[in-house]
C-alpha positions in Angstrom: -19.9 52.3 -5.7 -20.2 50.8 -9.1 -17.6 52.0 -11.6 -20.0 53.5 -14.1 -21.9 55.4 -11.4 -18.6 56.7 -10.0 -17.6 58.0 -13.4 -21.0 59.7 -13.8 -20.7 61.2 -10.3 -17.1 62.4 -10.9 -18.1 64.3 -14.0 -21.3 65.7 -12.7 -21.9 69.3 -11.5 -21.5 70.1 -7.8 -25.3 70.4 -7.3 -25.9 67.1 -9.0 -23.3 65.5 -6.8 -25.1 66.8 -3.7 -28.3 65.3 -5.2 -26.7 61.9 -5.9 -25.2 61.8 -2.4 -28.6 62.6 -0.9 -30.4 60.0 -3.0 -27.9 57.4 -1.9 -28.2 58.6 1.7 -32.0 58.1 1.5 -31.4 54.5 0.4 -28.9 53.9 3.2 -31.3 55.4 5.8 -34.0 52.9 4.8 -31.5 50.1 5.1 -30.1 51.2 8.4 -33.3 52.4 10.2 -36.0 50.2 8.8 -37.2 46.7 9.8 -36.4 45.9 13.4 -34.2 49.0 14.1 -36.6 50.6 16.5 -37.0 47.4 18.5 -33.2 46.9 18.7 -32.7 50.4 19.9 -35.5 50.1 22.5 -33.9 46.9 23.8 -30.6 48.7 24.2 -32.1 51.7 25.9 -33.8 49.3 28.3 -30.8 47.0 29.0 -28.5 49.9 29.7 -30.1 50.0 33.2 -29.4 46.4 34.0 -27.4 45.5 37.0 -23.8 44.2 36.5 -25.1 40.6 37.1 -27.9 41.0 34.6 -25.6 42.5 32.0 -23.1 39.6 32.5 -25.9 37.0 32.1 -27.2 38.7 29.0 -23.7 38.9 27.5 -23.0 35.2 28.2 -26.4 34.2 26.9 -25.8 36.1 23.6 -22.3 34.5 23.4 -23.7 31.0 23.8 -26.2 31.7 21.1 -23.6 33.1 18.7 -21.2 30.2 19.3 -24.0 27.7 18.6 -24.9 29.6 15.4 -21.3 29.6 14.2 -20.8 26.0 14.9 -24.0 24.9 13.1 -23.9 27.4 10.2 -20.5 29.0 9.5 -18.1 26.6 7.6 -14.9 28.3 8.9 -15.9 27.9 12.6 -17.5 24.5 12.1 -14.2 23.2 10.8 -12.1 25.1 13.2 -14.0 24.0 16.3 -14.0 20.4 15.2 -10.3 20.5 14.5 -9.7 21.9 18.0 -12.1 19.3 19.5 -14.4 22.0 20.7 -18.2 22.1 20.9 -20.7 24.8 21.8 -21.0 23.4 25.4 -17.3 24.4 25.9 -18.3 28.1 25.8 -20.3 29.1 28.8 -18.9 32.6 29.5 -16.7 35.2 27.8 -13.8 33.7 29.8 -14.0 30.8 27.4 -13.3 32.9 24.3 -9.5 32.4 24.3 -10.1 28.8 23.4 -10.5 30.1 19.9 -7.5 31.7 18.0 -7.6 35.4 17.1 -9.0 35.8 13.6 -6.8 37.7 11.2 -8.2 39.9 8.4 -6.2 38.1 5.8 -8.0 34.9 6.6 -11.4 36.5 5.9 -10.0 38.3 2.8 -8.6 35.1 1.3 -11.6 32.8 1.8 -14.7 34.9 2.4 -17.1 32.1 1.3 -16.2 30.1 4.4 -17.6 32.9 6.6 -21.1 33.0 5.0 -23.7 31.6 7.4 -25.4 28.9 5.4 -28.8 29.6 7.0 -28.7 33.3 5.9 -27.6 32.8 2.3 -31.0 33.6 1.0 -31.7 36.6 3.2 -31.2 40.3 2.2 -27.5 41.3 2.6 -24.9 43.7 1.3 -21.2 43.6 0.7 -19.6 46.4 2.7 -16.0 47.4 3.0 -13.7 49.0 5.5 -12.0 52.2 4.5 -8.6 50.5 4.3 -6.8 53.2 6.3 -4.7 50.6 8.1 -4.0 48.5 5.0 -6.0 46.8 2.3 -9.8 47.2 2.6 -11.7 44.3 4.0 -15.0 43.5 2.2 -17.6 41.4 4.1 -21.2 40.2 3.6 -23.6 41.8 6.1 -27.1 40.7 6.8 -29.6 43.6 6.6 -31.0 43.1 10.1 -27.6 42.7 11.5 -26.6 46.0 10.1 -29.7 47.6 11.7 -28.7 46.2 15.0 -25.2 47.7 14.5 -26.8 51.1 13.9 -29.0 50.8 16.9 -25.7 50.6 19.0 -24.5 53.8 17.2 -27.8 55.5 18.0 -27.6 54.6 21.7 -24.1 56.2 21.8 -25.6 59.3 20.3 -28.4 59.3 22.8 -25.9 59.3 25.6 -24.3 62.4 24.1 -27.8 64.1 23.7 -27.8 63.7 20.0 -30.8 62.2 18.3 -31.0 60.5 14.9 -32.4 63.6 13.2 -29.8 66.1 14.4 -27.4 67.7 11.9 -24.1 66.0 11.8 -20.7 66.3 10.2 -18.7 63.2 9.3 -15.1 62.8 8.3 -14.9 59.5 6.3 -12.8 57.7 3.8 -15.3 57.8 1.0 -14.8 58.9 -2.6 -16.9 62.0 -2.2 -14.6 64.5 -3.9 -12.5 63.8 -7.0 -8.9 63.1 -6.1 -7.8 65.9 -8.5 -9.6 68.6 -6.5 -7.1 71.1 -5.2 -9.5 73.7 -3.6 -12.7 73.6 -1.6 -15.4 72.4 -1.3 -14.0 69.1 0.0 -17.4 68.0 1.2 -20.8 67.1 0.0 -24.3 67.2 1.6 -26.5 64.3 2.4 -29.8 66.1 2.8 -31.6 62.8 3.5 -30.0 62.6 6.9 -28.9 66.2 7.4 -25.3 65.2 7.2 -22.2 67.1 6.0 -19.8 64.6 4.6 -16.2 65.7 4.6 -13.5 63.9 2.6 -10.7 62.6 4.7 -8.5 62.1 1.6 -8.1 65.9 1.1 -7.1 66.7 4.7 -3.7 68.5 4.8 -2.1 71.3 6.6 -2.9 73.5 3.7 -6.6 72.7 3.6 -7.4 72.4 7.3 -8.4 76.1 7.6 -11.1 75.4 5.0 -12.4 72.4 6.9 -12.5 74.4 10.2 -14.3 77.3 8.5 -16.9 74.9 7.1 -17.5 73.2 10.4 -17.9 76.5 12.2 -20.3 77.7 9.5 
């Protein structure tokens, strides 16, 4: 969130904060569920019934495509694979992945420009960040359609649990929803655009858990 928007949000009334969260939620819904989202979800709902052999072949096919993409377009992997004298043909199945070293967050954090796919530089994208609960937050550039594919996977998980995209949900997340100075409920805000109750994980404590439980029950 931009600093000036965060300042306005922090000093707004509770009702206005709900409205701002909902407006932002509406924007996120368009980003997450627009474009090719329905096609990605339908493909996932279809492929979940593949045989083990079919799933393995799909997995390896997607891996080969990804390796070729990284080799051709992502500076970090282009350089790394050439240094290791590796080419896309050296990756046929997932068993070949250990040929590449494990990528540490600090590498991405210290030189993010080397992870930008050159053939996607002009396409719609956003900078998103992890919550930083295990350390410093990691900010990465995410292509809009790639993000929609990611949410299609989330939606398939919900389908397995019998929860559709329009069901009411409650989410505990590391977002700055509630001013840090707040010492009493409500420690949550409503996103009416997606029928979601967003609860601040930063205010969770033994003292406040009864309020959280009461709200969830309610």
